[in-house]
GUVO-815466 format. One record per residue (C-alpha): residue in one letter; x, y, z. Coordinates in Angstrom, 3 decimals, always signed. Layout:
BEGIN
 type     east    north       up
    a        X        Y        Z
...
END
This chain:
BEGIN
 type     east    north       up
    x -130.298  -86.268  -87.577
    x -133.534  -87.095  -85.766
    x -132.393  -86.951  -82.143
    x -129.496  -87.186  -79.705
    x -129.721  -88.844  -76.295
    x -127.041  -90.151  -73.976
    x -124.142  -91.420  -76.070
    x -126.262  -92.254  -79.115
    x -127.905  -90.437  -82.004
    x -130.740  -91.414  -84.316
    x -129.706  -90.839  -87.931
    x -132.150  -91.035  -90.829
    x -130.709  -92.248  -94.101
    x -131.609  -90.946  -97.533
    x -134.095  -93.776  -98.043
    x -135.839  -93.208  -94.710
    x -134.207  -95.928  -92.621
    x -133.179  -95.019  -89.070
    x -129.867  -96.049  -87.517
    x -128.706  -95.840  -83.929
    x -125.253  -94.270  -84.186
    x -122.343  -93.506  -81.913
    x -120.132  -90.495  -82.632
    x -116.368  -90.498  -83.103
    x -114.637  -88.993  -80.084
    x -113.002  -86.128  -81.965
    x -116.346  -84.739  -83.157
    x -118.601  -82.143  -81.479
    x -121.747  -83.203  -79.637
    x -124.541  -83.737  -82.128
    x -128.023  -82.252  -81.739
    x -131.393  -82.752  -83.372
    x -131.393  -81.373  -86.901
    x -127.669  -81.869  -87.532
    x -126.561  -83.060  -90.954
    x -123.933  -85.775  -90.646
    x -121.814  -88.275  -92.533
    x -122.020  -91.816  -91.191
    x -120.901  -95.365  -91.779
    x -123.064  -98.410  -91.138
    x -121.725 -101.087  -88.800
    x -124.800 -103.364  -89.085
    x -128.347 -102.972  -90.478
    x -129.500 -100.952  -87.448
    x -126.340  -99.266  -86.156
    x -123.593  -97.026  -87.408
    x -120.933  -94.441  -86.591
    x -121.099  -90.694  -87.262
    x -117.852  -89.731  -88.995
    x -118.475  -86.016  -89.584
    x -120.858  -83.259  -88.482
    x -121.506  -80.807  -91.303
    x -121.466  -77.062  -90.786
    x -124.668  -75.772  -89.214
    x -126.763  -73.044  -90.825
    x -128.377  -72.078  -87.528
    x -128.155  -73.201  -83.905
    x -130.758  -72.602  -81.205
    x -128.988  -72.724  -77.844
    x -129.466  -71.951  -74.176
    x -126.994  -71.780  -71.273
    x -126.400  -74.895  -69.204
    x -126.025  -74.894  -65.413
    x -122.450  -73.661  -65.783
    x -123.490  -70.791  -68.017
    x -121.959  -72.333  -71.126
    x -123.962  -72.233  -74.343
    x -125.549  -75.605  -75.108
    x -127.176  -76.297  -78.472
    x -130.802  -77.475  -78.523
    x -131.331  -77.923  -82.266
    x -129.545  -77.135  -85.515
    x -130.419  -76.050  -89.061
    x -133.865  -74.743  -88.163
    x -135.368  -71.793  -90.047
    x -138.562  -71.312  -88.022
    x -139.144  -71.112  -84.264
    x -142.753  -71.773  -83.234
    x -143.371  -70.460  -79.718
    x -146.433  -72.017  -78.082
    x -148.152  -70.023  -75.337
    x -151.552  -70.384  -73.662
    x -153.942  -68.419  -71.494
    x -153.723  -71.232  -68.921
    x -151.103  -71.232  -67.469
    x -151.007  -67.442  -67.823
    x -148.872  -66.216  -70.683
    x -145.258  -65.597  -69.652
    x -144.465  -62.603  -71.857
    x -140.856  -62.390  -70.738
    x -140.196  -65.964  -71.867
    x -142.016  -65.312  -75.147
    x -139.808  -62.294  -75.805
    x -136.685  -64.303  -75.024
    x -137.649  -66.997  -77.513
    x -138.446  -64.369  -80.156
    x -135.116  -62.649  -79.584
    x -133.287  -65.978  -79.840
    x -135.014  -66.665  -83.171
    x -134.116  -63.222  -84.501
    x -130.470  -63.557  -83.471
    x -129.998  -66.849  -85.336
    x -131.895  -65.695  -88.417
    x -134.944  -67.938  -87.987
    x -138.524  -66.794  -88.595
    x -140.631  -66.633  -85.414
    x -144.254  -67.789  -85.228
    x -146.460  -67.410  -82.145
    x -149.171  -69.983  -81.407
    x -151.768  -69.290  -78.710
    x -153.011  -72.759  -77.822
    x -156.082  -73.800  -75.794
    x -158.136  -71.079  -77.489
    x -161.283  -73.087  -76.727
    x -160.895  -72.167  -73.038
    x -161.430  -68.471  -73.809
    x -164.838  -66.839  -73.822
    x -165.411  -63.987  -76.259
    x -164.467  -61.264  -73.774
    x -161.319  -63.030  -72.582
    x -160.219  -63.678  -76.157
    x -160.698  -60.015  -77.091
    x -158.630  -58.873  -74.117
    x -155.881  -61.384  -74.882
    x -155.808  -60.371  -78.549
    x -155.367  -56.772  -77.424
    x -152.435  -57.684  -75.153
    x -150.834  -59.729  -77.912
    x -151.471  -57.149  -80.652
    x -147.945  -55.802  -80.239
    x -146.522  -58.917  -81.892
    x -148.430  -58.838  -85.215
    x -147.671  -55.102  -85.273
    x -143.961  -55.957  -85.174
    x -144.471  -58.510  -87.936
    x -144.765  -61.791  -86.022
    x -147.591  -64.085  -87.219
    x -150.005  -65.086  -84.443
    x -152.285  -68.139  -84.666
    x -154.969  -69.135  -82.144
    x -155.270  -72.927  -81.946
    x -157.367  -75.534  -80.185
    x -156.783  -79.250  -80.460
    x -160.297  -79.949  -79.168
    x -162.054  -77.769  -81.745
    x -159.309  -78.119  -84.395
    x -159.155  -74.325  -84.620
    x -156.099  -72.905  -86.347
    x -154.527  -76.274  -87.143
    x -154.930  -75.839  -90.900
    x -153.139  -72.481  -90.733
    x -150.402  -74.017  -88.632
    x -149.915  -76.835  -91.136
    x -149.496  -74.213  -93.858
    x -146.769  -72.493  -91.848
    x -144.900  -75.796  -91.519
    x -144.594  -76.332  -95.264
    x -141.124  -75.709  -96.654
    x -139.592  -75.124  -93.216
    x -137.522  -76.932  -90.617
    x -139.371  -75.762  -87.516
    x -138.863  -76.270  -83.816
    x -141.816  -76.201  -81.435
    x -140.890  -74.625  -78.100
    x -142.787  -73.465  -75.049
    x -143.422  -73.563  -71.351
    x -144.586  -76.772  -69.716
    x -148.371  -76.939  -69.498
    x -149.260  -74.996  -72.655
    x -150.597  -78.117  -74.382
    x -147.667  -78.631  -76.699
    x -147.899  -82.428  -76.553
    x -151.543  -82.479  -77.648
    x -150.710  -79.955  -80.355
    x -147.915  -82.182  -81.679
    x -150.272  -85.173  -81.633
    x -152.796  -83.236  -83.713
    x -150.145  -82.076  -86.187
    x -148.639  -85.558  -86.474
    x -151.494  -88.079  -86.486
    x -149.091  -91.023  -86.888
    x -146.948  -89.870  -83.965
    x -147.575  -92.991  -81.849
    x -146.644  -95.279  -84.728
    x -143.526  -93.260  -85.500
    x -142.453  -93.054  -81.849
    x -143.017  -96.794  -81.440
    x -140.815  -97.640  -84.413
    x -138.078  -95.311  -83.179
    x -138.287  -96.889  -79.730
    x -137.603 -100.269  -81.294
    x -134.472  -98.848  -82.921
    x -133.196  -97.265  -79.716
    x -134.192 -100.091  -77.401
    x -135.137  -97.454  -74.809
    x -138.910  -97.634  -74.922
    x -140.571  -94.213  -74.918
    x -137.448  -92.492  -73.630
    x -137.101  -90.774  -76.998
    x -140.110  -88.578  -76.208
    x -138.106  -86.754  -73.515
    x -135.570  -85.322  -75.955
    x -135.848  -83.052  -78.985
    x -137.062  -85.188  -81.893
    x -137.462  -84.388  -85.599
    x -140.568  -85.559  -87.453
    x -141.732  -85.101  -91.034
    x -145.034  -83.213  -91.129
    x -147.660  -84.961  -93.291
    x -148.380  -81.807  -95.311
    x -144.723  -80.968  -95.866
    x -141.869  -79.584  -93.801
    x -140.025  -80.949  -90.787
    x -141.015  -80.353  -87.174
    x -138.712  -80.681  -84.179
    x -140.625  -81.299  -80.971
    x -138.660  -80.132  -77.938
    x -139.507  -80.926  -74.299
    x -141.435  -78.263  -72.411
    x -139.436  -76.005  -70.089
    x -140.102  -74.060  -66.917
    x -137.998  -71.176  -68.207
    x -135.815  -70.232  -71.161
    x -132.711  -68.055  -71.097
    x -130.549  -66.787  -73.917
    x -126.891  -67.615  -74.095
    x -124.793  -64.551  -73.317
    x -125.012  -61.886  -76.020
    x -123.378  -58.456  -76.071
    x -125.895  -55.558  -75.811
    x -124.973  -54.308  -79.283
    x -126.059  -57.704  -80.637
    x -128.964  -58.291  -78.263
    x -130.691  -55.107  -79.430
    x -130.957  -56.691  -82.888
    x -133.175  -59.365  -81.340
    x -135.877  -56.691  -81.020
    x -136.615  -55.617  -84.612
    x -138.812  -52.679  -83.608
    x -135.690  -51.016  -82.176
    x -134.044  -50.899  -85.618
    x -135.263  -47.417  -86.737
    x -133.785  -45.872  -83.583
    x -130.439  -47.644  -83.316
    x -127.532  -45.302  -83.924
    x -129.618  -42.267  -82.942
    x -128.824  -42.297  -79.213
    x -126.675  -39.535  -77.718
    x -123.968  -42.025  -76.797
    x -122.623  -44.472  -79.391
    x -122.379  -47.257  -76.778
    x -125.854  -46.695  -75.318
    x -127.311  -49.884  -73.831
    x -130.853  -48.411  -73.693
    x -131.052  -48.812  -69.921
    x -130.887  -45.457  -68.106
    x -128.593  -43.445  -70.381
    x -129.743  -39.879  -71.180
    x -130.639  -39.144  -74.776
    x -131.588  -42.754  -75.544
    x -133.588  -42.852  -78.790
    x -135.043  -46.269  -77.956
    x -136.252  -45.079  -74.555
    x -137.774  -41.954  -76.137
    x -139.554  -44.100  -78.744
    x -141.072  -46.218  -75.971
    x -142.109  -43.078  -74.090
    x -143.812  -41.756  -77.225
    x -145.611  -45.054  -77.914
    x -143.602  -46.093  -80.983
    x -142.157  -49.063  -79.054
    x -144.210  -51.124  -76.626
    x -142.830  -50.422  -73.109
    x -143.262  -54.063  -72.115
    x -140.921  -55.109  -74.925
    x -138.322  -52.569  -73.800
    x -138.644  -53.929  -70.262
    x -137.973  -57.450  -71.598
    x -134.852  -56.233  -73.374
    x -133.588  -54.442  -70.260
    x -134.199  -57.506  -68.085
    x -132.104  -59.549  -70.516
    x -129.239  -57.042  -70.461
    x -129.233  -56.936  -66.666
    x -129.465  -60.731  -66.321
    x -126.526  -61.252  -68.645
    x -124.488  -58.606  -66.821
    x -125.172  -60.302  -63.480
    x -124.180  -63.700  -64.930
    x -120.911  -62.242  -66.197
    x -120.128  -60.780  -62.749
    x -121.049  -64.059  -61.036
    x -118.582  -66.024  -63.166
    x -115.603  -63.789  -62.403
END
C-alpha cells in the first residue's frame, strides 16, 4: 500500500496501477507499506478486504499515549540529521532504538554536509564516531554537491526503507534528489486521490530508480517511542548486550542501582555515556507516562 490518508488508502496493483480504496469497517487501520487484499469497484477505486500480517511496524504514541503505526513491513530505517538545525542526539537515539526493537537495520544520514567547513566536519565526525563504532553506517550527504547520494542509493537497493527525521534537516530536498521523477509521480497520484498535493503531507511509498522502495514520512518536531518495558528497551541499545545479565540485581534498570554492569561499562569508557543518558531518559519518560495515565 502506497499511503493512507483520511478514510482512503492508495493501493498499487501488481501491474503498477494505483487505486483509491476504502477499507471494510471490521479491518484495522491501514498504514503505508501494508500488504492488502482488495476488490475493484471501478477502474480507479476499490475496497480493501484484508490486511495481511505485518513483518514489522514502526510506531509512535499518539496524544492519548496509545501506540499508532507510522509504516509497516520496512526493513531499514534511515534517520536524517543535519548540522543545521543542530543535531538532536536524543531523537537520533530514539529512532535507532525503535529500529532495533522492530528488527530493522538503521542507517544514519548527515545531510547538508556542504555547509560544513573542514574543521566543523572533523568535529562533527568525532561526535558521531560512536555510531559507526556500534555498527551503524553513517553517510554524509549534500543535495547541492551531490555528495553521498550514490552511496545512499546503494543502501536503498533490496530494502523497504523509511526516511525519518526532524523538520528542517533537508529531507524534502534529499527525497527529490533520490527520486528525480518525484513531481511526476506525485502529480499522477494527486489525480487519483483528487486531493491535489495533499498526499505529500502523509507517509508515501515510492520505488527508487536504482532498486528498493522508499517511504517518505513527514518531518517531525520530536519522536517518542511507544511504551516499552526496560528489559526490552535495553535491547534497543546493542552496545549494552555484552553487559546484560551481569548486573548485581536481575531486574536492574541501569538507572542508579548499585553493581550495574552497564553503568560500570560507561564509567570505564566501553559504552558512550551520552548513549546511556539517552537510554535513561527513555526509561524515565516512559515511567512518568505510565504514572500520568493511572
